[in-house]
ZAMARGU-4260 file (C-alpha; in steps of 0.2 Angstrom, whole numbers, plus 5000, padded with zeros to 4 digits):
<rodrens>
0) 5523/5653/5614 | 5532/5649/5597 | 5527/5652/5581 | 5516/5636/5580 | 5503/5642/5593
5) 5500/5660/5585 | 5482/5665/5576 | 5487/5660/5556 | 5477/5653/5541 | 5473/5632/5545
10) 5482/5626/5530 | 5500/5633/5538 | 5495/5627/5557 | 5509/5613/5561 | 5502/5597/5572
15) 5521/5591/5576 | 5538/5600/5582 | 5550/5598/5569 | 5553/5602/5548 | 5544/5593/5537
20) 5559/5581/5532 | 5562/5576/5549 | 5543/5572/5555 | 5536/5554/5552 | 5521/5555/5542
25) 5506/5556/5554 | 5494/5541/5559 | 5478/5553/5551 | 5479/5567/5544 | 5465/5578/5536
30) 5470/5589/5523 | 5461/5606/5514 | 5445/5597/5521 | 5427/5606/5518 | 5409/5602/5523
35) 5393/5605/5520 | 5376/5603/5530 | 5365/5607/5512 | 5373/5620/5504 | 5377/5629/5520
40) 5398/5628/5524 | 5401/5620/5541 | 5422/5619/5539 | 5433/5626/5528 | 5447/5620/5525
45) 5453/5612/5539 | 5469/5605/5542 | 5473/5594/5557 | 5488/5578/5561 | 5487/5563/5576
50) 5505/5554/5580 | 5502/5537/5589 | 5505/5538/5608 | 5497/5558/5610 | 5483/5565/5614
55) 5476/5579/5603 | 5465/5594/5610 | 5450/5600/5599 | 5445/5615/5608 | 5433/5630/5601
60) 5418/5639/5608 | 5400/5629/5604 | 5394/5628/5587 | 5412/5628/5577 | 5414/5616/5569
65) 5422/5603/5582 | 5408/5588/5581 | 5404/5592/5563 | 5427/5586/5564 | 5423/5570/5571
70) 5409/5566/5560 | 5416/5570/5544 | 5434/5561/5551 | 5422/5546/5554 | 5412/5544/5538
75) 5394/5552/5544 | 5396/5568/5535 | 5403/5565/5517 | 5419/5580/5512 | 5415/5590/5496
80) 5431/5595/5496 | 5449/5588/5504 | 5456/5571/5510 | 5454/5559/5528 | 5472/5551/5527
85) 5473/5535/5537 | 5488/5526/5538 | 5493/5533/5521 | 5475/5528/5515 | 5462/5539/5508
90) 5445/5534/5518 | 5435/5548/5508 | 5428/5532/5498 | 5425/5520/5511 | 5407/5523/5525
95) 5409/5522/5543 | 5409/5503/5545 | 5422/5506/5537 | 5433/5517/5543 | 5428/5507/5559
100) 5436/5492/5555 | 5449/5501/5547 | 5454/5506/5568 | 5445/5523/5571 | 5430/5523/5583
105) 5420/5535/5587 | 5413/5540/5605 | 5398/5553/5603 | 5392/5569/5613 | 5378/5557/5622
110) 5386/5544/5620 | 5371/5530/5609 | 5375/5516/5622 | 5360/5502/5617 | 5348/5507/5633
115) 5338/5490/5632 | 5356/5480/5632 | 5365/5475/5646 | 5383/5482/5650 | 5390/5465/5646
120) 5380/5466/5629 | 5385/5482/5624 | 5401/5478/5628 | 5400/5464/5616 | 5396/5475/5600
125) 5411/5483/5604 | 5420/5468/5596 | 5412/5471/5578 | 5425/5480/5573 | 5438/5470/5574
130) 5442/5459/5559 | 5448/5444/5570 | 5429/5443/5578 | 5436/5436/5594 | 5418/5426/5603
135) 5421/5433/5619 | 5427/5452/5626 | 5442/5452/5636 | 5434/5454/5657 | 5451/5456/5663
140) 5456/5472/5650 | 5440/5481/5654 | 5437/5477/5668 | 5454/5482/5675 | 5452/5500/5664
145) 5432/5500/5672 | 5431/5491/5690 | 5412/5496/5690 | 5406/5487/5676 | 5411/5468/5682
150) 5399/5470/5696 | 5386/5477/5685 | 5388/5467/5669 | 5369/5462/5668 | 5361/5480/5671
155) 5353/5488/5657 | 5361/5500/5648 | 5348/5512/5650 | 5348/5513/5670 | 5366/5517/5673
160) 5370/5538/5675 | 5377/5546/5663 | 5392/5545/5669 | 5391/5525/5671 | 5384/5527/5653
165) 5400/5538/5646 | 5412/5524/5653 | 5403/5510/5645 | 5405/5519/5628 | 5423/5522/5630
170) 5425/5503/5635 | 5416/5497/5620 | 5424/5509/5607 | 5441/5502/5612 | 5435/5483/5611
175) 5437/5487/5592 | 5456/5488/5597 | 5456/5507/5588 | 5472/5515/5583 | 5463/5532/5584
180) 5451/5537/5598 | 5439/5552/5594 | 5431/5559/5609 | 5418/5572/5607 | 5416/5581/5628
185) 5418/5563/5638 | 5416/5577/5654 | 5401/5583/5650 | 5388/5584/5661 | 5398/5569/5673
190) 5401/5570/5692 | 5422/5574/5695 | 5425/5554/5703 | 5419/5547/5686 | 5430/5561/5675
195) 5447/5558/5687 | 5443/5538/5679 | 5441/5543/5663 | 5457/5554/5666 | 5465/5538/5673
200) 5460/5528/5657 | 5466/5541/5645 | 5484/5543/5652 | 5483/5526/5651 | 5479/5524/5634
205) 5494/5538/5630 | 5508/5527/5640 | 5505/5512/5633 | 5507/5522/5615 | 5502/5517/5596
210) 5485/5526/5599 | 5482/5545/5595 | 5467/5550/5602 | 5454/5565/5596 | 5448/5572/5612
215) 5434/5586/5609 | 5435/5592/5626 | 5426/5611/5635 | 5432/5608/5651 | 5449/5617/5650
220) 5461/5611/5664 | 5457/5593/5658 | 5459/5595/5640 | 5476/5605/5647 | 5480/5590/5660
225) 5478/5576/5644 | 5483/5585/5631 | 5500/5584/5622 | 5494/5597/5608 | 5478/5608/5604
230) 5469/5614/5590 | 5458/5629/5593 | 5443/5630/5580 | 5432/5647/5576 | 5417/5648/5560
235) 5423/5632/5556 | 5441/5634/5553 | 5455/5630/5564 | 5465/5648/5569 | 5477/5640/5580
240) 5488/5626/5588 | 5501/5621/5593 | 5509/5610/5609 | 5494/5611/5627 | 5509/5618/5637
245) 5512/5635/5626 | 5492/5637/5629 | 5494/5655/5634 | 5477/5663/5646 | 5477/5678/5630
250) 5474/5662/5617 | 5458/5656/5631 | 5451/5674/5633 | 5453/5677/5614 | 5445/5658/5607
255) 5438/5649/5621 | 5430/5658/5634 | 5412/5663/5633
</rodrens>
């Protein structure tokens, strides 16, 4: 493994190959982030970079701060120190809804679809993050990604299976035309066939380019297949990072095995 993938301080972990002078500016960068719940520090000097057309896997055991980092990027938790920079703009003062309109979408653990609204109504709400405010979502685009939605568009969200709700949540997030997509454990508790469907959609996004995906995932094979780069967290800090192809079994046993 290269030096970029050894256990090093968070601030020293590179996020893209090449020298700082030759690398383009990242689409989104987290710089020296500290986040607290009350007086308990959860994130410590966290650094991360996301680039267009790539999927970055964020891994670690339960309770190490992965979801907290996503919430901090989205503005759902305040940073006590450090910055979230998106397209060169510091986002710290912005509330979540303004970050969404700027181009960041978040699909949380638990999906958080609206159970009393139909699939169609849930999808329509995805347009709220669009500055151009179209009146109708593009059916061909959405149903092309997730064909099952077309035949169930009048079904209530609460009557869908967990996997179907996850697909609906991802489709709704993508309707906002985000530049960054934050996914928190999209395969958790989902049947293999639906995991395959989600994987195809994410591969399609990567092939199109333009969007950066930050994928929090416990399913290691899924993360390895999809991820271009990875980070590993322990106790609220980044302990390792590099190309996903260079992630060794030694690192998996040390940082990810339960």
